[in-house]
N, CA and C of each residue as an Amber inpcrd file, in Angstrom:
protein
   687
   0.8340000  -1.1350000   0.0300000   0.0340000   0.0210000  -0.0810000
   0.9000000   1.2700000  -0.0750000   0.7520000   2.0980000  -1.0660000
   1.5810000   3.3040000  -1.0980000   0.6400000   4.1790000  -1.7860000
   0.5240000   5.4720000  -1.1460000  -0.1610000   6.5670000  -1.8780000
   0.6630000   7.8100000  -1.5620000   0.3510000   8.8390000  -2.5400000
   1.0630000   9.9750000  -2.3550000   0.2480000  11.1720000  -2.4900000
   0.2880000  12.0510000  -1.5750000  -0.5540000  13.1890000  -1.4390000
   0.4810000  14.4680000  -1.2520000   0.1670000  15.7820000  -1.9510000
   0.7010000  16.8990000  -1.7430000   0.5700000  17.4560000  -0.5470000
   1.6210000  17.6810000   0.1490000   1.7310000  18.4230000   1.7250000
   2.6280000  19.6120000   1.8280000   2.3660000  20.6580000   2.1320000
   3.4470000  21.6270000   2.4890000   3.9280000  21.0260000   3.9920000
   5.2300000  20.9880000   4.0160000   5.8740000  20.5630000   5.3300000
   6.9410000  21.2980000   5.6870000   6.7990000  22.7350000   5.6490000
   8.0500000  23.4440000   6.0450000   8.1260000  24.0560000   7.3780000
   7.8480000  23.2690000   8.4600000   7.9990000  23.8870000   9.8430000
   9.3420000  23.9700000  10.1640000   9.4690000  24.5740000  11.1910000
  10.9800000  24.9990000  11.7510000  11.6800000  23.4480000  12.0970000
  12.7510000  23.5350000  11.9760000  13.6540000  22.3400000  12.6150000
  14.0710000  21.2510000  11.4940000  14.8880000  20.3010000  11.7020000
  15.5030000  19.5560000  10.9060000  14.6610000  18.6450000  10.0270000
  13.6590000  17.9570000  10.6450000  12.6880000  17.1320000   9.8370000
  12.2380000  17.9940000   8.6220000  11.5780000  19.3240000   8.8180000
  11.0970000  20.0260000   7.6800000  12.0820000  20.4020000   6.6830000
  13.2900000  20.6640000   6.7850000  14.4730000  20.9890000   6.1390000
  14.8730000  19.9140000   4.9300000  14.7350000  18.6680000   5.6630000
  15.1170000  17.5260000   4.8080000  13.7850000  16.9390000   4.0950000
  12.4740000  17.2870000   4.4370000  11.5480000  16.8170000   3.8650000
  11.0400000  17.1720000   2.4440000  10.2870000  16.1740000   1.7530000
   9.9720000  16.4020000   0.2750000   8.4070000  16.8370000   0.3030000
   8.1210000  17.9160000  -0.4500000   6.7440000  18.3040000  -0.5710000
   5.6830000  17.1750000  -0.7830000   5.9440000  16.0850000  -1.5220000
   5.1390000  15.0370000  -1.7100000   5.2380000  13.9510000  -0.7630000
   4.0240000  13.8590000   0.0120000   4.0060000  12.7760000   1.1440000
   3.5870000  11.3720000   0.6210000   4.3970000  10.4960000   1.2530000
   3.8050000   9.1640000   0.5750000   3.5390000   8.4030000   2.0660000
   2.3180000   7.7760000   1.8060000   1.9030000   6.7450000   2.9750000
   2.2730000   5.3700000   2.2850000   3.2520000   4.6190000   3.1140000
   3.7610000   3.3100000   2.8630000   3.8980000   2.4440000   4.1230000
   4.0610000   1.3010000   3.8790000   4.2680000   0.2760000   5.0140000
   5.6530000   0.5980000   5.7450000   5.8360000   0.4240000   6.9430000
   6.8640000   0.3560000   7.8880000   7.5360000  -0.8630000   7.7160000
   8.8490000  -0.8710000   7.6810000   9.7570000  -2.0270000   7.6330000
  10.8230000  -1.8810000   8.7990000  11.5400000  -3.0060000   8.9120000
  12.4430000  -2.8820000  10.0850000  13.4280000  -1.6620000  10.1220000
  13.9360000  -1.4530000   8.8610000  14.8260000  -0.3620000   8.6810000
  14.4340000   1.2330000   9.0840000  12.9260000   1.1410000   9.5430000
  12.2850000   2.5090000   9.7240000  12.1910000   2.5690000  11.3720000
  12.5200000   1.3740000  12.0710000  12.1920000   1.1940000  13.5450000
  12.9280000   2.4540000  14.3190000  14.1840000   2.7250000  14.0050000
  14.7350000   3.5610000  14.6750000  14.1180000   4.9420000  14.5190000
  13.7730000   5.3090000  13.1770000  13.0710000   6.6290000  13.1150000
  11.7550000   6.5290000  13.8110000  10.9790000   5.3760000  13.8170000
   9.9250000   5.3720000  14.5410000   9.9260000   5.6050000  16.1480000
  10.8950000   4.8480000  16.5510000  11.2580000   5.2330000  17.8940000
  11.5820000   6.5920000  18.4470000  12.3250000   7.3230000  17.3550000
  12.6650000   8.5270000  17.7870000  11.4360000   9.4630000  17.6990000
  10.5240000   9.2970000  16.6470000   9.2000000  10.2420000  16.7120000
   8.5730000   9.7240000  17.9170000   8.3190000   8.5800000  18.4430000
   7.6580000   8.2580000  19.5050000   8.1000000   9.1100000  20.7680000
   9.5260000   9.0560000  20.9650000  10.1450000   9.7430000  22.0830000
   9.9900000  11.2440000  21.8940000   9.8620000  11.9030000  20.8170000
   9.4590000  13.1860000  20.6340000   8.0120000  13.7080000  20.9110000
   7.3530000  12.6760000  20.5940000   5.6020000  12.8010000  20.5770000
   5.2630000  12.6280000  21.8860000   5.9950000  11.6120000  22.5280000
   5.4870000  11.1340000  23.9480000   6.5990000  11.2170000  24.8100000
   7.0230000  12.4590000  25.3100000   8.1950000  12.4800000  26.1880000
   8.0880000  12.0530000  27.4330000   6.9170000  12.0000000  27.9650000
   6.6950000  11.6530000  29.4180000   6.1720000  10.3060000  29.4890000
   6.0020000   9.5540000  28.4930000   5.5400000   7.9080000  28.5500000
   6.7450000   7.2590000  29.2850000   6.2870000   6.0870000  29.9140000
   7.1180000   5.1510000  30.8020000   8.0340000   4.5210000  29.9130000
   7.4840000   4.1860000  28.5700000   8.3940000   3.5640000  27.5010000
   9.6850000   4.4170000  27.0630000   9.3350000   5.7470000  26.9030000
  10.3630000   6.7000000  26.5140000  11.3750000   7.1240000  27.5240000
  10.9350000   6.9040000  28.7890000  11.9480000   7.1220000  29.7510000
  12.9390000   5.8670000  30.0580000  12.3680000   4.7920000  29.6240000
  13.2690000   3.4590000  29.6100000  14.3210000   3.4690000  28.2900000
  14.3100000   4.4680000  27.5420000  15.3520000   4.5420000  26.5030000
  15.0250000   4.0650000  25.2220000  15.9190000   4.6770000  24.1630000
  15.6640000   4.3860000  22.8540000  15.3910000   2.8940000  22.3280000
  16.3010000   2.2120000  22.9500000  16.2120000   0.5080000  22.6040000
  14.8020000   0.0940000  23.0880000  14.5130000   0.2970000  24.2650000
  13.2420000  -0.2300000  24.7440000  11.9510000   0.0540000  23.9670000
  12.1000000   1.5790000  23.4050000  11.0800000   1.8690000  22.4890000
  11.1560000   1.1350000  21.1860000  12.4350000   0.9360000  20.5100000
  12.4220000   0.0500000  19.3950000  12.0240000  -1.1440000  19.6120000
  12.3830000  -1.9210000  20.4870000  11.9190000  -3.3630000  20.8640000
  10.3650000  -3.2080000  20.9790000   9.6320000  -2.4300000  21.4650000
   8.1570000  -2.3170000  21.3170000   7.8020000  -2.5060000  20.2600000
   8.1670000  -1.4190000  19.2920000   7.7040000  -1.3640000  17.8930000
   8.1050000  -2.6360000  17.1000000   9.2350000  -3.2730000  17.3020000
   9.5830000  -4.5200000  16.5710000   8.5420000  -5.5890000  16.9850000
   8.1820000  -5.4920000  18.0850000   7.0530000  -6.5720000  18.5360000
   5.7140000  -6.3760000  17.8630000   5.4580000  -4.9880000  17.7170000
   4.1380000  -4.7260000  16.8620000   4.4010000  -5.0420000  15.6550000
   5.5570000  -5.0110000  15.1080000   5.7100000  -5.2190000  13.3530000
   5.8110000  -6.9120000  13.3090000   6.5010000  -7.7110000  14.2950000
   6.8680000  -9.1820000  14.1130000   5.7950000 -10.2420000  14.8100000
   5.3530000  -9.5070000  15.7610000   4.5210000 -10.4170000  16.6110000
   3.3700000 -11.0030000  16.0510000   2.6720000 -12.0580000  16.8240000
   1.5620000 -12.7610000  15.9460000   0.3210000 -11.8340000  15.7300000
   0.3630000 -10.7060000  15.4560000  -0.8500000  -9.8930000  15.1990000
  -1.1470000  -9.7280000  13.7160000  -2.3960000  -9.0630000  13.6500000
  -2.7440000  -8.7700000  12.2380000  -2.7980000  -7.2860000  12.1700000
  -1.5750000  -6.7160000  11.9750000  -1.3660000  -5.2930000  12.0820000
  -1.0140000  -4.5830000  10.6750000  -1.6330000  -3.4650000  10.6580000
  -1.2980000  -2.5660000   9.2720000  -0.2570000  -1.4230000   9.9680000
   0.9570000  -1.5390000   9.6350000   1.9120000  -0.5650000  10.1820000
   2.4890000   0.2900000   9.2110000   1.7960000   1.6930000   8.9980000
   1.9930000   2.5180000   7.9820000   2.9600000   3.6790000   8.3830000
   3.6840000   4.3540000   7.4880000   4.2730000   5.5840000   7.8320000
   3.9910000   6.5750000   6.8040000   4.1910000   7.7290000   7.3380000
   4.1640000   8.8230000   6.3610000   5.4930000   9.5370000   5.9960000
   5.8810000   9.4140000   4.8520000   7.2510000   9.7270000   4.3240000
   7.2400000  11.0190000   3.5980000   8.2720000  11.8910000   3.8490000
   8.5500000  13.0320000   2.9090000   9.8510000  12.5800000   2.1580000
   9.9260000  12.2120000   1.0850000  11.0520000  11.7290000   0.3980000
  11.5100000  10.2340000   1.2880000  12.6750000  10.3820000   1.7800000
  13.0200000   8.9630000   2.7040000  13.0410000   9.3260000   4.0070000
  12.3160000  10.6420000   4.4000000  12.4750000  10.7140000   5.9310000
  10.9850000  10.5290000   6.5010000  10.9030000   9.6200000   7.4310000
   9.7710000   9.4280000   8.2570000   9.0520000  10.5790000   9.0580000
   7.8650000  10.9630000   8.7970000   7.2910000  11.8950000   9.4310000
   6.3380000  11.6260000  10.5930000   5.5840000  10.4470000  10.3790000
   4.7860000   9.9530000  11.4470000   4.4320000   8.4700000  10.9670000
   3.5820000   7.8470000  11.9220000   3.3740000   6.5450000  11.7030000
   1.9540000   6.1610000  12.3080000   1.3640000   5.1160000  11.9380000
   0.3630000   4.4790000  12.6210000   0.1840000   3.0270000  12.5960000
  -0.3940000   2.2870000  13.8090000  -0.5530000   0.8640000  13.6480000
  -1.9930000   0.4830000  14.0330000  -2.4850000  -0.4190000  13.4740000
  -4.0070000  -0.6900000  13.7610000  -4.1410000  -2.0140000  13.1530000
  -5.3240000  -2.9420000  13.7830000  -5.5510000  -4.0560000  13.3300000
  -6.0290000  -4.8740000  14.4420000  -5.8440000  -6.1610000  14.3920000
  -6.0640000  -7.2200000  15.4870000  -4.8690000  -7.3550000  16.2570000
  -4.7260000  -7.1110000  17.4510000  -3.7190000  -7.4070000  18.3170000
  -3.7340000  -8.6970000  19.0680000  -2.6950000  -9.4220000  19.2410000
  -2.6560000 -10.6380000  19.9990000  -1.3640000 -10.2770000  21.0480000
  -1.7860000  -9.9180000  22.1990000  -0.6610000  -9.6860000  23.1890000
   0.3010000  -8.3510000  22.7050000  -0.2650000  -7.3770000  22.3400000
   0.4450000  -6.0430000  21.9930000   1.3330000  -5.6880000  23.0050000
   0.8290000  -5.7220000  24.3020000   1.4450000  -5.3050000  25.5430000
   2.1530000  -6.3610000  26.1760000   1.2590000  -7.4850000  26.4410000
   1.5210000  -8.6700000  27.1840000   2.8210000  -9.4470000  26.4650000
   2.7200000  -9.5520000  25.2090000   3.6120000 -10.3780000  24.7120000
   4.9940000  -9.6430000  24.4360000   4.9140000  -8.2670000  24.2890000
   6.2430000  -7.4580000  24.4050000   6.9050000  -7.6380000  25.7300000
   6.1200000  -7.5410000  26.8360000   6.4490000  -7.7840000  28.2820000
   7.2970000  -9.0370000  28.5280000   6.4720000 -10.1680000  27.9360000
   7.1440000 -11.4090000  28.1280000   8.2240000 -11.6500000  27.3550000
   8.3120000 -11.1800000  26.2450000   9.6850000 -11.3250000  25.4370000
  10.7580000 -10.5920000  25.7290000  10.4880000  -9.5680000  26.3360000
  11.6660000  -8.4730000  27.0760000  11.6860000  -8.4720000  28.3000000
  11.3110000  -9.2280000  29.2070000  11.0670000  -9.0020000  30.4990000
  12.5120000  -8.6290000  31.3490000  13.4280000  -9.5330000  30.7460000
  14.9190000  -9.4260000  31.4450000  15.3700000  -8.0150000  30.9170000
  15.3640000  -7.5700000  29.6390000  15.6990000  -6.3650000  29.2490000
  14.8210000  -5.2070000  30.0000000  13.7430000  -5.2770000  30.0830000
  12.8550000  -4.3200000  30.8620000  13.3710000  -4.1620000  32.2140000
  13.7660000  -5.2310000  32.9290000  14.0260000  -5.2680000  34.2820000
  15.3800000  -4.6840000  34.4070000  16.2520000  -4.8350000  33.3200000
  17.6510000  -4.0290000  33.4070000  17.3940000  -2.6260000  33.0530000
  16.3890000  -2.2260000  32.3240000  16.0220000  -0.7460000  32.0270000
  15.5480000  -0.1210000  33.3580000  14.8150000  -0.9140000  34.1430000
  14.2340000  -0.3390000  35.3570000  15.3880000   0.0740000  36.4030000
  16.3650000  -0.9180000  36.3320000  17.7730000  -0.7330000  37.1780000
  18.3070000   0.5070000  36.8000000  18.4520000   0.7690000  35.6100000
  19.0990000   1.9350000  35.0840000  18.3380000   3.2500000  35.3110000
  17.1540000   3.0960000  35.1780000  16.2630000   4.2080000  35.3160000
  15.1550000   4.3260000  36.4470000  15.6070000   3.8600000  37.7910000
  14.7580000   3.6170000  38.6390000  13.4770000   4.6260000  39.1260000
  13.7060000   5.9150000  38.6100000  12.8890000   7.0450000  38.9310000
  11.5020000   6.9200000  38.0240000  11.5410000   6.0370000  37.1120000
  10.4630000   5.7230000  36.3250000   9.4080000   5.2490000  37.1650000
   9.7860000   4.4540000  38.1230000   8.7960000   3.8960000  39.1800000
   8.2310000   4.7380000  39.7990000   8.5060000   6.1470000  39.9300000
   7.7330000   7.1750000  40.7670000   6.9400000   8.3630000  40.0300000
   6.9120000   7.9320000  38.6310000   6.0670000   8.6190000  37.7490000
   4.8190000   7.9600000  37.4780000   3.7190000   8.8950000  37.2220000
   2.3130000   8.2040000  37.0130000   2.3210000   7.2020000  35.7920000
   2.8530000   7.6480000  34.6960000   2.9520000   6.5220000  33.6970000
   3.8570000   5.2580000  34.0520000   4.7310000   5.3540000  34.8130000
   5.5290000   4.2610000  35.2210000   4.7390000   3.4070000  35.9970000
   4.2010000   4.0070000  36.9720000   3.0960000   3.2000000  37.9010000
   2.2080000   2.4750000  37.2030000   1.7360000   3.2500000  36.1760000
   0.7280000   2.5070000  35.3010000   1.1100000   1.3440000  34.5460000
   2.3730000   1.7440000  33.9970000   2.9760000   0.6220000  33.2410000
   3.2630000  -0.7440000  33.9640000   3.8910000  -0.2350000  35.1330000
   4.2650000  -1.4650000  36.0230000   2.9300000  -2.4260000  36.4700000
   1.9060000  -1.6110000  36.8470000   0.5890000  -2.1580000  37.1280000
   0.1210000  -2.9620000  36.1560000   0.2650000  -2.7150000  34.7510000
  -0.2380000  -3.2180000  33.7650000   0.4350000  -4.6200000  33.4600000
   2.0470000  -4.4090000  33.4520000   2.8350000  -5.5980000  33.3460000
   2.3930000  -6.6270000  34.6230000   2.2450000  -6.2790000  35.7030000
   1.9870000  -7.2320000  36.9200000   0.4960000  -8.0170000  36.6610000
  -0.3100000  -7.2610000  35.8730000  -1.6940000  -8.0120000  35.6430000
  -1.3230000  -9.0130000  34.4120000  -0.5290000  -8.5630000  33.5370000
   0.0290000  -9.3810000  32.4790000   0.5370000 -10.8140000  32.8880000
   1.4910000 -10.8070000  33.9640000   2.0650000 -12.0200000  34.3450000
   1.1470000 -12.9240000  35.1410000   0.2340000 -12.3070000  35.8700000
  -0.8290000 -13.0100000  36.6660000  -1.8690000 -13.7770000  35.5710000
  -2.0550000 -13.2480000  34.3850000  -2.9310000 -13.7980000  33.4390000
  -2.4190000 -15.2850000  33.0080000  -3.4030000 -16.0550000  32.8980000
  -3.2710000 -17.3230000  32.1710000  -3.2890000 -17.2620000  30.8210000
  -2.3760000 -17.9040000  30.0390000  -2.4090000 -17.9150000  28.6250000
  -3.8930000 -18.0090000  27.9330000  -4.4920000 -19.0420000  28.5080000
  -6.0010000 -19.5290000  27.9100000  -6.9130000 -18.2930000  28.0580000
  -6.6860000 -17.4790000  29.1030000  -7.4670000 -16.2620000  29.3700000
  -7.2190000 -15.2800000  28.3130000  -5.8860000 -15.1650000  28.2300000
  -5.5960000 -14.1850000  27.2720000  -6.0990000 -14.3560000  25.8690000
  -6.1230000 -15.5100000  25.4910000  -6.4900000 -16.0480000  24.0570000
  -7.6310000 -15.8620000  23.8890000  -8.6310000 -16.0020000  24.9030000
 -10.0040000 -15.9390000  24.8230000 -10.3720000 -14.5050000  24.7160000
  -9.6380000 -13.5910000  25.2490000  -9.7360000 -12.1750000  25.0970000
  -9.6000000 -11.5730000  23.7280000  -8.4000000 -12.0430000  23.1520000
  -8.0170000 -11.4370000  21.8730000  -8.9300000 -12.0180000  20.6790000
  -9.5430000 -13.0370000  21.1000000 -10.5960000 -13.6240000  19.6790000
 -11.8010000 -12.7930000  19.9450000 -12.1240000 -12.0120000  20.7730000
 -13.3200000 -11.0650000  20.7620000 -13.3620000 -10.1370000  19.6000000
 -11.9410000  -9.4730000  19.3030000 -12.0700000  -8.3670000  18.4000000
 -12.4550000  -8.8490000  17.0220000 -11.8300000 -10.1350000  16.4420000
 -12.2660000 -10.4390000  15.0780000 -13.7400000 -10.6160000  14.9440000
 -14.1740000 -11.4110000  15.9950000 -15.6790000 -11.7550000  15.9670000
 -16.5070000 -10.5760000  15.9550000 -15.9710000  -9.4360000  16.3900000
 -16.7830000  -8.0060000  16.3730000 -16.5610000  -7.3880000  15.2500000
 -15.5220000  -7.7780000  14.5200000 -14.9600000  -7.0810000  13.1930000
 -14.7580000  -5.8170000  13.5390000 -13.9700000  -5.5130000  14.6170000
 -13.5810000  -4.1600000  15.0940000 -12.0860000  -3.9590000  14.9030000
 -11.6860000  -3.0300000  14.0460000 -10.3410000  -2.7730000  13.8560000
  -9.6760000  -1.6470000  14.8170000  -8.7250000  -2.3200000  15.6250000
  -8.3340000  -1.3960000  16.7520000  -6.8500000  -0.6430000  16.4570000
  -6.9480000   0.7730000  16.6980000  -5.8300000   1.6260000  16.6950000
  -5.0110000   1.5580000  17.6340000  -3.8670000   1.1120000  17.6110000
  -2.9950000   0.7800000  18.7100000  -2.1240000   2.0610000  18.8580000
  -1.7000000   2.7390000  17.6350000  -0.8980000   3.9090000  17.9610000
  -0.8260000   4.7790000  16.6140000  -0.7690000   6.0990000  16.9280000
  -0.4990000   7.0730000  15.8550000   0.2640000   8.0780000  16.3810000
   1.2440000   8.6760000  15.5610000   2.1490000   9.7510000  16.2410000
   2.8090000  10.4490000  14.8360000   2.9180000  11.6360000  15.0050000
   3.5400000  12.5620000  14.0620000   4.8160000  13.3580000  14.6380000
   5.6950000  13.5190000  13.9860000   6.8740000  14.3350000  14.8040000
   6.5040000  15.4700000  15.3680000   6.8260000  15.7660000  16.4270000
   6.4990000  16.8160000  17.1930000   6.6250000  18.2780000  16.4010000
   7.6060000  18.3200000  15.4350000   7.7890000  19.7040000  14.8440000
   6.7630000  19.6520000  13.4270000   6.1700000  18.7760000  13.2640000
   5.4070000  18.7170000  12.1400000   3.8740000  18.5400000  12.4290000
   3.4110000  18.6350000  13.5830000   2.0160000  18.3500000  13.8650000
   1.0920000  19.5070000  13.4380000  -0.1710000  19.1240000  13.3600000
  -1.1560000  20.1190000  12.9550000  -1.0150000  20.5730000  11.5100000
  -0.5080000  19.6000000  10.7410000  -0.1760000  19.8430000   9.1460000
  -0.9010000  18.7410000   8.2980000  -1.8990000  18.0840000   8.9520000
  -2.5770000  17.1010000   8.1450000  -2.0790000  15.8410000   7.9670000
  -0.8260000  15.5860000   8.5240000  -0.1600000  14.1610000   8.4780000
  -0.9400000  13.3110000   9.1780000  -1.3440000  13.4540000  10.4750000
  -2.1760000  12.5230000  11.1190000  -3.4320000  12.3060000  10.5510000
  -4.0690000  13.2970000   9.9970000  -5.4300000  12.8520000   9.3030000
  -5.2250000  11.9790000   8.0300000  -4.1430000  12.1020000   7.2740000
  -3.9810000  11.3620000   6.2240000  -3.3740000   9.9590000   6.5420000
  -2.8720000   9.7590000   7.7380000  -2.5950000   8.4840000   8.3720000
  -3.7440000   7.8300000   8.7430000  -4.6230000   8.3020000   9.2830000
  -5.9550000   7.9060000   9.9810000  -6.6740000   7.5200000   8.7520000
  -6.9540000   8.4680000   7.4600000  -7.6330000   7.8220000   6.3560000
  -6.9820000   6.6290000   5.8360000  -5.7960000   6.4820000   5.7660000
  -5.0920000   5.1930000   5.2690000  -5.3720000   4.0350000   6.1420000
  -5.5420000   4.1980000   7.3220000  -5.8100000   3.0830000   8.3690000
  -7.3840000   2.8540000   8.0590000  -8.1740000   3.6390000   7.8920000
  -9.5550000   3.5020000   7.7540000  -9.7300000   2.6200000   6.4210000
  -8.9730000   3.2630000   5.4820000  -9.2220000   2.5510000   4.0580000
  -8.7380000   1.0050000   4.2360000  -7.6840000   0.7220000   4.9100000
  -7.1020000  -0.6080000   5.3210000  -8.2030000  -1.5820000   6.0460000
  -8.8010000  -0.7910000   7.0810000  -9.8170000  -1.5020000   7.8070000
 -11.1210000  -1.8060000   6.8690000 -11.5110000  -0.8820000   6.0050000
 -12.7950000  -1.1400000   5.0720000 -12.4150000  -2.2670000   4.2580000
 -11.2580000  -2.3260000   3.6380000 -10.7700000  -3.2450000   2.3950000
 -10.6800000  -4.5530000   3.2110000 -10.3090000  -4.7010000   4.5770000
 -10.3780000  -6.0920000   5.2240000 -11.4660000  -6.4890000   5.6740000
 -12.7320000  -5.7120000   5.5910000 -13.9690000  -6.2510000   5.9830000
 -14.3760000  -5.7510000   7.4120000 -13.6570000  -4.9570000   8.0510000
 -14.2700000  -4.5900000   9.4590000 -15.0390000  -3.6280000   9.1890000
 -16.0440000  -3.7360000  10.2400000 -17.2120000  -2.8530000  10.2370000
 -17.0680000  -1.6770000  11.1630000 -16.2980000  -1.7070000  11.8990000
 -15.9140000  -0.4170000  12.7360000 -14.4780000  -0.3150000  13.2740000
 -14.2750000   0.7620000  13.7010000 -12.8080000   0.9810000  14.4870000
 -12.9320000   1.3300000  16.0000000 -11.8590000   0.9890000  16.7540000
 -11.8610000   1.2980000  18.1330000 -10.5360000   1.6900000  18.4470000
 -10.4410000   2.6300000  19.6200000  -9.1510000   2.9670000  20.1970000
  -9.3740000   3.3740000  21.7410000  -8.3690000   3.5980000  22.3560000
  -8.5980000   4.2960000  23.5950000  -7.5290000   5.7130000  23.7360000
  -8.1740000   6.6120000  24.4080000  -7.1720000   7.9110000  24.4480000
  -7.3840000   8.1790000  25.7640000  -6.5770000   8.9390000  26.3550000
  -6.5240000   9.4930000  27.7130000  -7.4790000  10.4360000  27.8940000
  -8.3250000  10.3040000  29.1000000  -9.5120000  11.0780000  28.9660000
  -9.0940000  12.5770000  29.4000000  -7.8290000  12.9020000  29.5420000
  -7.2340000  14.2430000  29.9600000  -6.6300000  14.8810000  28.3990000
  -6.6870000  13.9460000  27.4770000  -6.1130000  14.5010000  26.3720000
  -6.8970000  15.2450000  25.4000000  -7.4770000  16.5630000  25.6760000
  -8.6220000  17.0940000  24.9890000  -8.1430000  17.2910000  23.5350000
  -6.9050000  17.3220000  23.0990000  -6.3170000  17.7040000  21.9530000
  -6.6270000  16.4210000  20.9660000  -6.3590000  15.2320000  21.5080000
  -6.4790000  13.9430000  20.7110000  -8.0000000  13.6520000  20.7170000
  -8.8270000  13.8520000  21.6750000 -10.1150000  13.6680000  21.5680000
 -11.0580000  14.5520000  20.2990000 -10.5100000  15.7050000  20.4030000
 -10.9850000  16.6470000  19.4170000 -10.5510000  16.2060000  18.0210000
  -9.3800000  15.9050000  17.9060000  -8.9380000  15.0090000  16.5370000
  -9.8080000  14.1490000  16.1350000  -9.9740000  13.0600000  16.9490000
 -10.6520000  12.0400000  16.6410000 -12.1370000  12.5100000  16.2630000
 -12.7880000  13.2260000  17.0840000 -14.1500000  13.6680000  16.8710000
 -14.5090000  14.3950000  15.5970000 -13.4880000  15.1060000  15.1460000
 -13.4560000  15.9310000  13.9260000 -13.4160000  14.7610000  12.6660000
 -12.7870000  13.4710000  13.0190000 -12.8170000  12.5270000  11.7690000
 -13.9770000  11.5530000  11.9620000 -14.9700000  11.8520000  12.7080000
 -16.1920000  11.0780000  12.7620000 -16.1590000   9.9190000  14.0000000
 -15.3030000  10.0850000  14.8480000 -15.1920000   9.0940000  15.9310000
 -16.1190000   9.7300000  17.1160000 -16.6700000   8.9040000  17.9040000
 -17.5550000   9.1530000  18.9860000 -17.1130000   8.3450000  20.1210000
 -17.3690000   9.0380000  21.3860000 -16.9840000   8.0980000  22.6960000
 -17.9960000   6.9070000  23.0400000 -17.3140000   6.0350000  23.4010000
 -18.1140000   4.7030000  23.7530000 -18.0100000   4.2720000  25.0680000
 -18.8850000   4.0460000  25.8180000 -19.2060000   3.8110000  27.4480000
 -19.3000000   2.4120000  27.5200000 -18.5870000   1.8470000  28.6520000
 -18.7900000   0.4460000  29.3050000 -19.3350000   0.9720000  30.6310000
 -20.6830000   1.0110000  30.6120000 -21.3770000   1.3680000  31.8010000
 -21.7320000   2.7720000  31.8030000 -21.7440000   3.4090000  32.9360000
 -22.0690000   4.9270000  33.1440000 -20.9710000   5.6950000  32.9880000
 -19.6790000   5.2710000  32.9980000 -18.4610000   6.3130000  33.2920000
 -17.8270000   5.9140000  31.8390000 -17.2290000   7.0000000  31.1450000
 -16.5070000   6.9780000  29.9710000 -14.9830000   6.9500000  30.4500000
 -14.3130000   5.7000000  30.0890000 -12.9980000   5.4850000  30.3390000
 -11.7610000   5.7060000  29.1580000 -12.3930000   6.3890000  28.1580000
 -11.3570000   6.7370000  27.0890000 -11.6910000   6.0970000  25.8110000
 -12.6320000   5.0340000  25.7230000 -12.9080000   4.4470000  24.5630000
 -13.6010000   5.3410000  23.4850000 -13.1100000   5.0530000  22.2240000
 -13.7030000   5.6830000  21.1080000 -13.8950000   4.7650000  19.9820000
 -15.0060000   5.0220000  19.1140000 -15.4450000   4.0540000  18.0240000
 -15.5650000   4.9150000  17.0080000 -15.5810000   4.3210000  15.6770000
 -16.1450000   4.8920000  14.3850000 -16.7890000   3.7800000  13.6080000
 -17.8370000   3.8740000  13.2040000 -18.5240000   2.9640000  12.3370000
 -18.1810000   3.2690000  10.8470000 -17.6140000   2.1630000  10.1040000
 -17.0830000   2.1290000   8.7280000 -18.4330000   1.9480000   7.8650000
 -18.1900000   2.7240000   6.8000000 -19.0220000   2.4920000   5.5020000
 -18.5390000   1.6730000   4.6710000 -19.1590000   0.2710000   4.3060000
 -18.5490000  -0.4060000   3.1780000 -18.6570000  -0.0810000   2.0550000
 -17.7130000   0.0180000   1.1980000 -17.9320000   0.4310000  -0.1520000
 -18.2910000  -0.8510000  -1.1710000
């Protein structure tokens, strides 16, 4: 999958100086993972993963690329320069599999960066990892089979280089993911956003997403119904 769209990308900073006005949406491959990791760290500077270092971030995205998932992993390129990326589809242990595969490396990272444990993102990540190890494999397998049955395409991540945001790159990536989901026969898309991230919520709502509730309280879930062509 590769599409080209004309986009002015002349923001201040190194990425803009090197980028081509013609933006291409194309699959992410292993050679792009370092660039993906760098964008993640700039876009999410306070995340627990970012604080564990560039290699931890690269390993996370390598698992999303190579793991037993049905993922579409797309990048927005200006020439040969990666400007943003998006991942979506059906995940099978997107976080739990990553933790299990890299548990010793992640433990080593925590020894090097112990202050991560005292941040809110760090505590959340540790709590999630603890729950992962308590789960039985059969229970995890039962959970992941729910998504294909509902034909819902899950958006795992989307990020645009911090110096090039608000220039339409994220919108183009989401349009490409929606097209991929529709082509694969999914009837809807879903994602989770932090309930304090008003900017992200507004972005998704402009693209036709709506808040989905489990019970009376909204916990960050959003959905979009797809129109089959």
